One Martini backbone bead per residue (centre of mass of N, CA, C, O) as a GRO file, in nm:
protein
  102
    1UNK     BB    1 -10.414  -9.625  17.815
    2UNK     BB    2 -10.242  -9.781  18.050
    3UNK     BB    3 -10.215 -10.036  18.278
    4UNK     BB    4 -10.120  -9.843  18.518
    5UNK     BB    5 -10.405  -9.673  18.525
    6UNK     BB    6 -10.540  -9.906  18.641
    7UNK     BB    7 -10.803 -10.024  18.853
    8UNK     BB    8 -10.925 -10.306  19.025
    9UNK     BB    9 -11.129 -10.230  19.283
   10UNK     BB   10 -10.979 -10.396  19.510
   11UNK     BB   11 -11.026 -10.295  19.813
   12UNK     BB   12 -11.056 -10.231  20.154
   13UNK     BB   13 -11.376 -10.264  20.134
   14UNK     BB   14 -11.444 -10.583  20.048
   15UNK     BB   15 -11.502 -10.533  19.744
   16UNK     BB   16 -11.493 -10.732  19.442
   17UNK     BB   17 -11.401 -10.524  19.177
   18UNK     BB   18 -11.372 -10.505  18.828
   19UNK     BB   19 -11.338 -10.399  18.503
   20UNK     BB   20 -11.420 -10.719  18.426
   21UNK     BB   21 -11.609 -10.853  18.665
   22UNK     BB   22 -11.372 -10.973  18.842
   23UNK     BB   23 -11.205 -11.133  19.068
   24UNK     BB   24 -10.933 -11.164  19.211
   25UNK     BB   25 -10.742 -11.435  19.282
   26UNK     BB   26 -10.694 -11.345  19.597
   27UNK     BB   27 -11.012 -11.333  19.697
   28UNK     BB   28 -11.106 -11.610  19.655
   29UNK     BB   29 -11.384 -11.765  19.656
   30UNK     BB   30 -11.606 -11.757  19.378
   31UNK     BB   31 -11.949 -11.692  19.366
   32UNK     BB   32 -12.247 -11.604  19.255
   33UNK     BB   33 -12.362 -11.536  19.541
   34UNK     BB   34 -12.130 -11.357  19.631
   35UNK     BB   35 -12.138 -11.155  19.405
   36UNK     BB   36 -12.431 -11.070  19.449
   37UNK     BB   37 -12.400 -10.970  19.741
   38UNK     BB   38 -12.182 -10.756  19.683
   39UNK     BB   39 -12.341 -10.597  19.468
   40UNK     BB   40 -12.580 -10.527  19.648
   41UNK     BB   41 -12.419 -10.373  19.858
   42UNK     BB   42 -12.296 -10.167  19.663
   43UNK     BB   43 -12.563 -10.058  19.551
   44UNK     BB   44 -12.659  -9.942  19.820
   45UNK     BB   45 -12.427  -9.741  19.855
   46UNK     BB   46 -12.468  -9.589  19.578
   47UNK     BB   47 -12.772  -9.506  19.597
   48UNK     BB   48 -12.708  -9.300  19.854
   49UNK     BB   49 -12.539  -9.131  19.656
   50UNK     BB   50 -12.427  -8.874  19.521
   51UNK     BB   51 -12.345  -8.807  19.203
   52UNK     BB   52 -12.065  -8.657  19.268
   53UNK     BB   53 -11.961  -8.939  19.395
   54UNK     BB   54 -12.049  -9.182  19.219
   55UNK     BB   55 -11.919  -9.129  18.944
   56UNK     BB   56 -11.615  -9.138  19.021
   57UNK     BB   57 -11.622  -9.418  19.151
   58UNK     BB   58 -11.706  -9.577  18.899
   59UNK     BB   59 -11.483  -9.484  18.708
   60UNK     BB   60 -11.248  -9.592  18.889
   61UNK     BB   61 -11.352  -9.889  19.013
   62UNK     BB   62 -11.504 -10.009  18.752
   63UNK     BB   63 -11.387  -9.895  18.481
   64UNK     BB   64 -11.066  -9.779  18.533
   65UNK     BB   65 -10.988  -9.505  18.567
   66UNK     BB   66 -10.805  -9.263  18.612
   67UNK     BB   67 -10.787  -8.987  18.793
   68UNK     BB   68 -10.753  -8.796  18.554
   69UNK     BB   69 -10.990  -8.908  18.381
   70UNK     BB   70 -11.206  -8.861  18.592
   71UNK     BB   71 -11.181  -8.557  18.609
   72UNK     BB   72 -11.240  -8.500  18.312
   73UNK     BB   73 -11.523  -8.642  18.301
   74UNK     BB   74 -11.631  -8.446  18.548
   75UNK     BB   75 -11.515  -8.148  18.530
   76UNK     BB   76 -11.260  -8.153  18.731
   77UNK     BB   77 -11.034  -8.149  18.950
   78UNK     BB   78 -10.808  -8.343  19.099
   79UNK     BB   79 -10.872  -8.258  19.390
   80UNK     BB   80 -11.177  -8.301  19.374
   81UNK     BB   81 -11.178  -8.603  19.295
   82UNK     BB   82 -11.023  -8.698  19.544
   83UNK     BB   83 -11.234  -8.607  19.750
   84UNK     BB   84 -11.472  -8.770  19.630
   85UNK     BB   85 -11.342  -9.049  19.656
   86UNK     BB   86 -11.301  -9.042  19.961
   87UNK     BB   87 -11.600  -9.001  20.035
   88UNK     BB   88 -11.704  -9.255  19.890
   89UNK     BB   89 -11.530  -9.463  20.036
   90UNK     BB   90 -11.644  -9.401  20.315
   91UNK     BB   91 -11.940  -9.477  20.252
   92UNK     BB   92 -11.891  -9.765  20.167
   93UNK     BB   93 -11.753  -9.861  20.424
   94UNK     BB   94 -11.986  -9.795  20.616
   95UNK     BB   95 -12.198  -9.975  20.480
   96UNK     BB   96 -12.046 -10.242  20.521
   97UNK     BB   97 -12.014 -10.231  20.828
   98UNK     BB   98 -12.317 -10.219  20.892
   99UNK     BB   99 -12.387 -10.489  20.761
  100UNK     BB  100 -12.194 -10.670  20.935
  101UNK     BB  101 -12.336 -10.592  21.212
  102UNK     BB  102 -12.664 -10.586  21.141
   0.00000   0.00000   0.00000
């Protein structure tokens, strides 16, 4: 894989995860307690997710696989993995929004 295929995982979801386990420089001040809180929130979102959605999300956003490599690793088509990533992104976003509302 070349560097262009990697995804930094810091998406509009508001959770800053990278394939190297660090927040990107533009993410603001990172503290261990902030990292822990974000990871706990993300863990909660992923824990309630079916395996078929969780696995591609982790491979893409945490491990840093390309969409093509994610599809191959999951044994499904590119279209299927894109649908699963979109569904998983939506679930993570909803979980984060619910948490922020209290």
